[in-house]
N, C-alpha and C positions, 0 to 999 in steps of 0.2 A: 525645439519639444522646449517649451517651459520648464528645465531639470531647478530640483529642488540647490543645484550644487552646480555656480558657473564655471568651475574647473575643468567642465566637458568642453566648454567651448574653447576656453583659454590654456589653457594645459592639462593634455590628456594623457600624459604619463602620470601624473600627479594626482589627477583624478582616480586611474588605476590602483594606483597607491595608497592612496586611501578608502581604497573600497579592499581593499587584497585580505586584509584581516578580520570581516566582520563576518559577524557569524550568521548561519544561514536558517531561515524559518521555511520549513515545507508546509504548509496547508491546504485544507480543501473546505469546498462550500460545497454543502450536501443538504438536502430538504426535499420535500414533496415539489410537484411539479407546479411549474408557474408562483414558486414563491420568491423567486425573486433573484437569484444567486446571479445570473448574467447580469445584470443589472446592477448587484451590489457592486460585484466585481468592476463592470465601468466604470461605477463611480469612485471607485478608494484610487483608480486610477487616473481620473480626471481630475478630483479635486486635491490629487495629490502635482499636477500637473505632471503626468508621466506619460501623456500620448502625443506622439509625433504629430505634426499640424497635418500632415498629408493623411496621416490614418483620422485627424479627425473631422476634414473634409472630406475623408471617402465616407465616415459614419453620418454626414447629414446628408449627403446623397441619398446615399442607403435607405436612411431615415422616412424618403417620402416616399419609395416603395414597400418597407418592411414593417412601418414603424406599428409596434403594438402597442406605445405608450401613451399616444395620443399627446405628447409633447415634441417640441421640436427635433428634437436629438432623442435617439433611442441608443442609450448606452451599453442595452445588451447586445447590442450589433457587434461592438466592439470584439467579443468574446465567441460570440454564435455564428463561427464562420462557413460552415456547411450549409447549402443552399436548402435542402430541408428543413437546415435548423432555422432559417431564416424565413420558410414559406407559413412552419407549425408558430414559431414564437417560442420553441423549446431546444435544449441542449438534448444531443444525443449521443456524442463521444468527450470522453475527457477535454477538456482546453486548457493548456496549461500555460500562463502567464507568467512573467520574471518584473520586476522591482525592485527598489533598493531606500533605501530611505537614511539619514544622516550616522541610526545607531545598527541599523543590518540590510541584508539583502533576503527576500522571498520567492519563493517560485507557489503559485496559484494554481490548484485541479480543478477545472468546474469541474462537476459529473453529476449527470443527468440525475432527473429525478421519476422516471416513468419504475415501476416496476420494472418489466423486462430488463432496464438497462442495469439492471442491480451489479451484473457482472462488471460494467465498466466501471461504477463506484468504486467495487472493492478497490480494483486495480487500482484505481486515483488516491486512495487511502493508506495504499499500502506500506509508502516511504511517505507519509508525511507524521509530522510531531502533533500537530493540533489541526479540531475542525472548527471549522463556521456551522452550524446547523442554522437554518433558516427558519422562521414559522410565520407565516400568513397570520396576524395578528386576526384578522377576519374569523379564521378556522380554527385557532390552537393546537394540540399536538395531533396531529394525523398519520395513517398509516406508516407512510415512508418515513416519516421522522421517526417512526420507534422502531422501523428496520436498518436504519441509516443511523442508529441511535447504537445499536446492537452491533452492527457489522464494526462500527469507529473503536468499540470496546473488545470487541475481537484480535482486531487489527492492533491490540497496544497504544493507541492514541491516548494518552495520560491530560490533554490539553481540551475544551468544549468549550465554544463561546457560541450560547442560544442565540441568534437575533433574532428579536420579534420583531416583525419586518411589517410595513405598512401600516403602520401606526397614523398615519394621517388622514389614512381613511374612517379612523375611529375617535376623529381628536383626541389622539395621545392620551387617552383615558387611563387614568394609574391602574385602577383597579383593570383594566382588561391585562395590561403586565402585568400584574400580581399574582391572577389567575392562572395565566399562559404558566407561569413561571412553576406556581404550586405543580403545577398539572404535568411538568415536566419534570420535577423534581421527583413525586412520587413511583412515576413510572423508572426512572434513573435511579433510585435508588438499588438496585441489585446488579447492575449494570458496572460495578469496580472503579468506573470513571472515579480520579485522584483533584480531580481541579473543572471547575462549571463554573461558569462566570455568563451573568444575560444583561444586554443590552437592547433597550428601544431605539427600534432605528426607523426612517423611512430611505430607502435606496433608491428612490425616482427621485426625492427631494433633497438627499445630502443630509437629513438630520443625525447627528449621532455616528455618521460613518468617518469622518476625518474632521470635522470643526464639531464641536458642542452646540447643543441645539439651544434653541430659547425657547423653545413651544412643550420641553419636557425638563421644567424646573424643580419636580420633585425627583428628577435621574439624579444621583451623586457620583454616579463612577463615570469612568473615563470611556472617550467613544472608543468606536472599534477600531481603529488603527491606532490606539494607543494601545489596548490592550495587546495588540501584534506585537506593538515594536516594544514592548516592559514584560511579555510572559516570559519566564527563565525556563530553558529546555535543556543548561548547562548537564541537569545530573538524572536526566530522564535514561540514559541508561544504565541499566543495576547490575550487570554485570561487569565488574573490574578484573575479571579474569582473561589473559590475553588470547585470542585467538586469531587462529591465522587460515581461512583457509584457502587453500593451493592452489588454484587457477593455473598455470603454465609453469612447466619446470625447464629453465631457460640453460641452453648449454650450448652457447658461443665456439669455445674453442672446448680443448683438453684441459687449459686452467681456468674454466670459472664455470661452477654450477650451481645457480641460484632456484630458490625456487619462489614465485613471482605473484600476488593476491592483493587483496585488499585488506586492511586489520578491521578486523568485524568488533570486536570490543578489546579496550587492556591497551595495553604499551610494552613497549622491544628494548633491548638494550644489548650494544655488544656486551657479549661476556656472559649474558643472560643462560643459562641452563633450561633447554626445553628438548619437549616430546613429540614423534611423529604418532600420530593416530593413522587408522587401528592399527597399525603393528607393534608400537608403544615402545620403537627404538631411541635413546635416547643420546642426545649432542651437544654442543656448547655455537651460539649466536657467533661468529666471525665478524659478522660485519653488516648492516642493513642498509641498501642503494637503493637512491633514488637518482635519475636524470640527471639532477646536478652535481650526485659524488654522495661521498658514505654521511650517516648520520648518525650522531651520538644518543639520537633519540626517537623514535616512531610513535602514533598515539591512533586512536581508534577513526577509520575515515580514510587515512592515507595507503596510498597504490605504495606497494614496495617491493624489494627483492632481498630475500634473506641468505646469505650464505653460512654455511657450516666449519666445523671444525673436524668434521667426522664424513666418511663417505657411506651414509646409509641411506636406504631404498624410501623413496618419498615419490608419488605421485598425484597429478592432476589429481584432484574430492580428497585426497588426503589433509590432516586438520593438523597444525603445526600449535602444540601452546607452553605455557609456560612449567615445567617441572613443580614448581613448589606451588603453585597457587590450586584451584578446583579444578578438577576435568570434568569437561563434556560425558554425557552418557554413548551408552555403545551397546547398538543394538540392532536385531534386525525386525523388532516387531515394537510399532508406538502406535500410538492414540494420538489423535489429532482432529483436531475441529477446519470441516473442509467446506466450501463454497463452490458447488458446480456450476462450472462453466459451461457446460455442452448443449446444442439441442439433443443431443444422445444421452438419454441419462444412465447415469452411473451404473454399470454392471459388475456385481458382488462374485469374485474370482477370478473375472477375468482381468489378462495382463497389461497392466499398462509403463508407461517410462514414467519414471520420477528424478527431478534434478532438483538437488540442493545444495546450495553452496554451488563449488565447483563439481560436485558431482555425478555425476549422470546412472541411477542403477534401474533396472525391471521390479515389479512386485506386483503387486494385489490387495486391495479390499478384502480382508478376510469377511469381514462383518461389518454391520451398521449399527452403530452401539443405540444412537437415535436421531429423528430428527426437529430439529426446533421449528416452534413456530413462532419467528421474529414480530410477529407482530403480541404476542402472549407471555413470552419464551417459557411457554411450558414446550416438554421433550414427548413424543411419539414416536412406537416403534415403526419401522422404513425396511421394506422391502430394497427399495432403491431413493438415490436423487435425483431430482428432477432438475431444469434449469433454474439456477437461478437459487437453488433452495441450500441449506445446509444444514451441517450435521458430523456428529461425530463419532467416525470410524477409528477403526484399526485396522493397521496396514501392515501387512508381512514383503520384506522386501528380498529380493533373491540374495543379498551380500550384507554383511555388516556397515553400520551406517552412522557416524557420529554426527552429534544436534546434543542443542543445550533446548530448555524448554522455550519457546516466541513470547512466553511473557520476558524472560531473562533476556535474552536475544535475539531478534529480527531476523540477523544475517543469518543467524547459524540457526535458526528455528523455524523457519520458513519453506517451503516447498512447494513448486509445481507441478502438475499433472498432466504428461502426453500421452496424448492417443497414439498407439505405436502405428497405426495404417495411417491415419490423416495426416500423422505429425503437429497437428493441431492440440493448442491448451485447452485439455478439459475440466480442471480444476486448480484451483489455489489452496496453501492449508497450515496448519496451525501447529505445530505440536503441542501437546501438553507433557508425553512423559513418554518413557518405555511401557510396552504394555505386555501381554500373557500370549501364549501359545494357545492355537485352535486346542480344545479339547478331543472334536471327532476329528478324524484324521482322514475318515473313510467318505466322509459327508465333506472336506478341503478338498479331498481332490476330484470326487464326482466333478463340484461349483467350475473346477480348474479345467476340466476335461469338459462342462457345459460351456463353458468363455472361450474353452479352445475350437468346438465347434464352430459357435456363432461366428469367427474372428476368419474362418475358415469359407462356409460359406459365403461371406459379405466376400472374399478375394475370387473363391468362385465364379459367382453370383456374377462380379464385375469383367472379370475377362472371358468367361463362357457363359453369356447371357442365357443360351440354347440350349443349357443343360437343366434337365428336368430335377425334382427334390431324390427320386429315388436314386440317379446318378449318382448325386455328390454324395448319399448312404452309400452306396458299394466301392466308392473311395475312400471313404470313414473305416470299410472294413477291410 
């Protein structure tokens, strides 16, 4: 492996020390089918000299069988590892790759472009700081470009790089680049993305990916790698207030009781006054403990254990916050944007499991406020959400939950929906804020009863397939 740092071969401890304090950029590549996402990642790694020699040899060997580019080496094969991906020349699952430069470390999520894999794309984007949206210069802004851009905005990604790819097929025409740029900006005007940059590239040939191209003298901006290496992400987290979702209560002996979790936002010090929610009980931080010992301060992203001066009741799923800072919201009803990921449609009134931070709670979708057409951003009335559809919903939990707006803090504003029968993840949601209780209690009760009937029918038919419908009706009576 020809790495940009010779220390990896000569002094591994110095190399690790050098990389220890670098910041981390997580980014996603998305766009329409066959826009060149996997080829782009392969080019990034190849031109940055971050491919092992045996990997390169394997790709050269596989290129003879699966090559889709008519080149000596198909760099997309570095990422498309599934047999079906290589046979079809497409990405199906989310593939993650890791690399670093002198300035920062990177995690790339290469996401599929097909509409049927929208849920995979949403999963890959959920932890990213930046999105690279590829557009084929021959076709401009397509349906999946709009779909992925909307999901990127919904998931709170603040930085977008629009990479206009395959410019070599159009002789690097500046007018084509400018036309696509204006087309995308017109669509993105209502998405609320604060930082959008554009770069003309050829992933296949390497123009403006890692090295500036001599074939685009009219482009004076940075290369794609230059943008990734320099984009500022330090202030992306808007919430300054301290948030610690409790994931585990550590009680190894009678003399120690600590509350473990990863800090979602803010910072904490010994001596700080804190509040446990939803109980509202107050105490003072006695110590901030990690594996190496006690800390004078801990900040967002660190996994810690807090010990308190007072014996107050705190359980898994509770949240610890600073007493003098802005507090999260508490409610049993929330409004949230929901991406549906299940082959079975969302059923209004059906009991689902929900996981928010460290808390698991049951609840139901009381109503679908509207479904969003991600191509036009228009809202429509809907009675259900099908696979890969997105809607604004009102959710009623069976107990009080503690949360922030997803826009303010991903870790305390996001949740997943779990089917209680199959235990499969059915959806992912982003909380907007507290909702209002349903007006018609009779209709609400009827919806819950119908959802219960559906669940019972499914269980009975699974275990007693010979039963007739009238037998199940008799059981319900």
